[in-house]
C-alpha positions, 0 to 999 in steps of 0.5 A, spaced: 196 925 783 190 923 778 194 923 773 200 918 776 194 914 779 191 913 771 198 911 768 198 905 774 191 903 773 193 902 765 199 898 767 195 894 771 190 893 765 195 892 760 198 887 764 192 883 766 190 883 758 197 879 757 196 874 762 189 872 760 191 868 754 197 865 757 197 858 759 201 853 763 204 847 759 204 840 762 212 841 764 210 848 767 206 848 773 201 853 776 203 854 783 201 858 789 205 861 795 203 862 802 208 867 806 209 872 812 210 879 810 215 884 814 214 891 812 220 896 814 216 903 812 218 909 810 221 914 815 215 919 812 210 914 815 207 915 822 209 907 823 213 902 826 214 895 823 208 892 820 206 884 820 202 880 816 201 875 810 202 875 802 199 870 798 200 869 791 198 865 785 203 864 779 202 862 772 207 860 767 209 865 761 215 861 759 220 856 762 223 862 766 218 867 766 212 867 770 206 872 771 204 872 779 198 875 782 200 877 788 195 879 795 197 882 801 194 884 808 199 887 814 198 892 820 203 897 823 203 900 829 203 908 829 208 912 832 204 918 835 198 914 838 200 906 838 194 905 834 194 900 828 193 902 821 191 897 816 194 895 809 191 891 804 193 890 796 193 886 790 198 886 784 201 883 778 208 881 778 213 878 773 218 874 776 224 871 772 228 865 774 235 866 773 237 859 773 234 852 774 236 846 778 233 846 786 236 853 788 233 858 783 234 866 785 229 870 782 228 877 779 221 881 781 217 887 778 210 889 778 205 894 780 198 894 783 193 897 788 192 897 795 187 900 800 191 903 806 187 905 812 190 910 816 187 914 822 181 911 820 181 914 813 181 909 807 184 910 801 186 906 794 192 908 792 197 905 786 204 902 788 210 899 784 215 895 786 221 891 785 226 886 788 229 879 788 228 873 791 229 865 791 226 859 790 228 852 794 226 846 792 225 841 798 227 834 795 221 829 792 216 834 794 211 839 791 213 844 796 219 849 796 221 855 801 220 861 797 223 868 800 223 875 797 225 882 799 222 887 795 222 895 795 215 898 794 214 906 792 206 907 793 203 914 791 199 916 797 198 925 798 193 923 804 198 920 809 203 926 810 204 933 808 211 932 807 211 927 801 205 924 797 211 918 795 213 913 800 218 907 799 217 901 803 222 896 804 217 889 804 221 882 806 216 875 805 218 868 807 214 862 807 212 855 802 211 855 795 207 849 792 205 846 785 197 846 783 198 842 776 203 840 771 208 835 772 210 832 779 216 830 782 218 822 780 218 818 785 224 816 788 227 808 786 228 804 792 232 798 792 232 793 796 238 789 798 239 783 803 243 785 809 248 780 811 250 781 819 257 781 820 261 776 825 262 779 832 265 773 836 265 777 843 259 781 842 262 788 843 258 790 837 265 791 833 265 785 827 271 781 827 274 783 821 276 790 825 276 788 832 283 789 835 281 786 841 277 780 839 276 777 846 273 782 850 269 780 856 261 780 855 258 787 857 265 791 857 265 798 854 269 798 847 272 804 843 271 803 835 277 799 835 273 793 840 278 795 845 276 796 852 274 804 854 276 803 861 283 800 862 284 800 869 276 799 871 275 805 875 269 806 871 271 812 868 272 812 861 280 813 858 278 818 854 276 822 861 281 819 865 286 823 868 289 818 872 289 812 868 293 807 872 289 807 878 290 801 883 284 796 883 278 798 888 281 805 889 275 810 889 276 815 884 273 822 882 269 824 876 276 825 873 278 818 874 283 820 880 283 818 887 278 822 892 280 827 896 275 829 901 279 834 905 283 836 899 290 836 902 292 833 896 292 826 898 287 821 896 282 818 901 285 811 900 292 813 902 290 819 907 292 817 915 289 824 917 282 825 913 279 831 916 285 836 915 282 843 915 283 848 909 290 851 909 295 846 913 300 843 910 300 836 910 306 830 909 305 825 904 300 820 909 296 827 909 297 829 917 299 836 919 307 838 919 310 843 923 308 849 921 305 856 922 298 858 918 295 865 918 287 865 918 285 872 916 278 869 916 277 868 923 274 874 925 272 878 931 266 883 933 269 890 933 274 892 938 272 885 941 274 878 943 267 875 941 268 870 935 264 872 929 259 866 926 264 865 920 270 865 925 266 859 929 265 855 923 272 856 920 275 854 927 270 848 927 273 845 922 280 846 926 278 842 932 276 836 927 283 836 925 285 836 932 282 831 934 283 827 929 291 828 930 291 827 937 299 828 938 298 836 935 301 841 940 298 848 938 300 855 940 294 860 938 297 867 936 293 874 936 295 880 932 292 887 931 294 892 926 297 898 928 291 903 929 290 906 937 295 905 943 300 899 942 298 897 950 291 896 948 292 892 942 297 888 945 291 886 950 286 885 945 290 880 941 292 876 948 284 876 950 282 874 942 287 868 942 284 866 948 278 866 946 280 862 940 283 856 945 276 857 949 272 855 943 277 849 941 276 846 948 269 847 948 269 843 941 273 837 945 280 839 945 284 838 951 287 844 954 294 841 955 295 841 947 293 849 946 297 855 948 295 862 947 299 868 946 298 875 944 303 880 940 299 886 938 301 890 933 309 888 933 309 883 928 306 886 922 306 882 915 304 888 911 304 896 911 299 899 916 298 905 912 293 902 908 286 899 909 288 892 906 295 892 909 291 893 916 286 888 914 292 883 913 295 885 920 289 883 923 290 875 923 290 869 928 296 864 927 296 857 928 303 854 930 304 847 930 309 846 935 310 839 936 307 832 933 
């Protein structure tokens, strides 16, 4: 390793000798850069990723080739004990700008020395690196975005017993700025006198482009100057799913007449506005003759006591019956086929009666209600599966008259 270190020391001295006589011309500015640094260390190192800072000063040697004095510092957490090692270095790089213009790809090659403070032991070691990058000038400023990726070969026989040659990947990104030389030209600003276009109806669409020139004041218009809400329901035409809503009708966010009970009949046409979910209605929103199975009306196990959820559902049914006083309803109880048929029949009768009793407590006249138990004799699914038995356990509301 002593011969290798001596060789890199000679390379650094030679590069420094070349840099001394180089002078920046008036058109070739000296520049600097300040960048954040991310390091992906060699697998042989006892280290996770490193974070730090990279600073450099660039001196033009020609139109496309610059000598850069590069300094860096970063820290990396050790995998073995989660403590940190620190790395500080300085080097010389040649940067070759592959093209002109605002975006300039770069090739980089150079060498230097770094102090590697690893596990409390500091060693000064040589390194060589090469890579690629870019400079992206920001318009009308002395600033540019600068980024590069380097592969750094580090010679250090004090870090690992496995290898004395490490390859680290380094990523830098930040700002580059000019210190001397040419300045970007000041932008030429031409001031012209703007003439306001004529807008007779005040809808912010000039008369020359206004397809609807007599729009009433404070009316929302499209780019042609025509109204955005043709039916005046407060929902813009672009979002209005019911563009011909009658004047004065209350609508939802889609521009369609609101339907508070969700029965498919708009509020303005609904003569029975409190229909419970699951019931079919006629065009006026009132319940028609039908049989509705409410599987969610449940009971305690082997009991006719209604669950809390069942009471909530039956409260909505009671609203429907109160709003439609002509409805006559039979409440039918059904069970699955588990257990003796006689027991299931008796249980279904008690459950149907329990539902009727709850509705009476909600203010429904008992003369309008009838309860009946059917036990296990009218299944709607197989009793051989849990899912089928759950479907068979149900309460049915049969509307028998209006």
